[in-house]
N, C-alpha and C positions, 0 to 999 in steps of 0.2 A: 611336704604339703604346706602351703602358705597359711599363716594365721591372719585372719582379717576380723576386725571388730564388727559387731552388729551395727547396721547403718543408723545414722541419725535421720529422722524423718523431718524434712524441711517444713512441710505443711501437710495438713489434711483438709480436704474439701469434700463436703457432703451436699449433694443436690437432691432435692425432693420435688417430685412431679406428681400432683394429685388431680386426677381427671374426675370432674363432677358432671359435665354435660358433653354430649356428642350430638352434633347437628341440632342443638337446642333442646335435646331431650335429656332428662336425668339418666345417668347410667344406672343399670339395674344393681350392679355391685360396685360401689365407689372403690377405686383402686389407687393405692399410693405406690409409686416406684421410687427407689432410692439407688443412687450411685455414690459410693464412698471411695475416695481416691487418696492415696498416700504418695508423696513425692520424695524420692530418695536419690542419693548420688549413685550412679551406675558403678557397682563394685569392680567391673572389668574395664572401666574407662581408662584409656591410655596404655593398656597392656598388650595391644595387638590381638591376634587370634589366640584365645586361651582354649586349649584342648579339653580340659576337664572343668566344668562349671559347678560340680556338685558341692564342693566344700563351702563356697559362698552361699549356695542355695540353702544348705542345711542350717547355716547360721542366720540367714536373713528371712527366708520365706515363712516359717511358722509364726514368728512374732507379728509379721505384717498381716498374715491371714487372720490372726486373733484380733488385732487392732481394727481391721476393716469389717470383720464379721460383727464385732461389738457395735460398731457404728450403724451397720445395717439393721441389726436387731433392735437397737435403741430407737432408731428413727421410725421403724415400723410398729413398735409397741410391744415387742416380745417375740420369742422364737416361734410361737404358734401362729403369729401373723405373717411369717415368711413363707409364702406359698411357692414362689418362683425365684430362681437365682441365676446369676451369670458372673463372669469374671473377665478381666481385660488387662492389657499392658500397653503402654505407649513408651517407646524407646526414643530417647533424644538422638539427634542426627549423627553423633559420634559413636553410637552404639550399634549393635547388631540386633535384628529381630530375635535372634536366638537368645539374647540376654533377657528379653521380656518373657519369652517362652520358658526359659529355664526357671524363672521365678513363679510362674502361674501354672505351668503344665505338669508339674511334678507333685507327688503326694505331700511334699512338705508345705505346700500351699493348699492344693485342692482338697486333700483329705481333711486337713484341719478346718477349713472353711465349711466343708460339707458336714462334718461332725458337729460343729458349733451351731449350725442352723437345723440340725436333725434331718438332713437330706440323705437320699440314697442314689439319686440319679448322677450320671456323669454331668459335669458342669459345662454348659455351653459357653463359648468364649469369642473374643475378638482380640486382635493385636495389630500394631502398626508401628512404623518409625515415622515421627512427625516433628515439625518444629513447635516451639512453645505456642500455646494458645489455640492449636487446632482441635476441633471436636472429635470425639470418638463415639460411635454407636455400640452399645453393649447388648447383645441378645440375651434373653432370659427364657427359661422354660421351667416346667413344674419340678419341684425339688425331689419328688418321690415317684413321679410318673411322667417321664420326659415326653412321651407320645401324646400327652393331653393337649390337644390343639388350642383350646381356649386360653392357655397360658403362654402361647408363643407371642412374645412382645419384645420391646426394646426399651432401654434406658439410655440417656445421653449425658455425657460428661465433657466439660471443657474447663481446663485450668489455665487462666490467662497467661501466667508466667512460667508454665511448665509443659513438657519437660525441657529444661535447658539441654544443651548439646551433650552434657555428661551426666544426665539424669534419666531416671525411669519413673513413670507414673504407674502404680499398680491400682487396680480397681476391683472392688467387690460390689455386686448389685443385687437387689432383691425387689420383689413386688408382693403386695398383700393380697392379690387376687388376679383374676383373668383380665384379658383385654376388655376395654369398655364395650359393653353390649355384645360380647362374643356370641356368635350364632351360626357358625359354619359346620356344626356337627363334629363328630369325632369318629375314630376308627370303628367303634362299635356300631355306628349307625350308617357308615359308608356303604354305598352299593359296590358290587364287584365291577371294577373298571379295567378293561383291557384295550390296548392300542388297536388290536385287530378289530374289535367290535366298533370302536369309534370310527375307524377308517371305512367300514362298510355300512355305517348307519345312513339312512336316507336323508 
């Protein structure tokens, strides 16, 4: 088994989006959305197709999850202010989508991030392979009740000089509340809707 060092983080970027007005009206619950990104060298860059990615994941992912979770918690003002969460990875052009997936879709990242923000839901995600400077949309939902429709929203991240071709950008995101002026109801208040009924309605 190859021994690899924990990665050096080239930079950390934190983006804050705070919505105060929608269509000129104050939002009922002001919400702050955070996306924290860490830029690292892709540990599999230049190695061709690597069959087993686990060793590097175990070394790299937990520390990055802690770093990014801490940034999200700090920016939102504490663990109790994190109501929604999401995660993402952007792989540079010389890497595989699987490299980003390996780092965010295993318990070495996901479980650590979830535990640090006191969540219980599966963490919603996005990933892509992109050149440096391209934006990525990160979906979020409620950290303990994923079906809570009011908390379905997105955060956006763009790192102008990353990922370089041999880098990966890892992202943890959080929100302090629901979408601005959310009002489409939830599963508890939904009517029963069946395709057959809609097709025969006058």
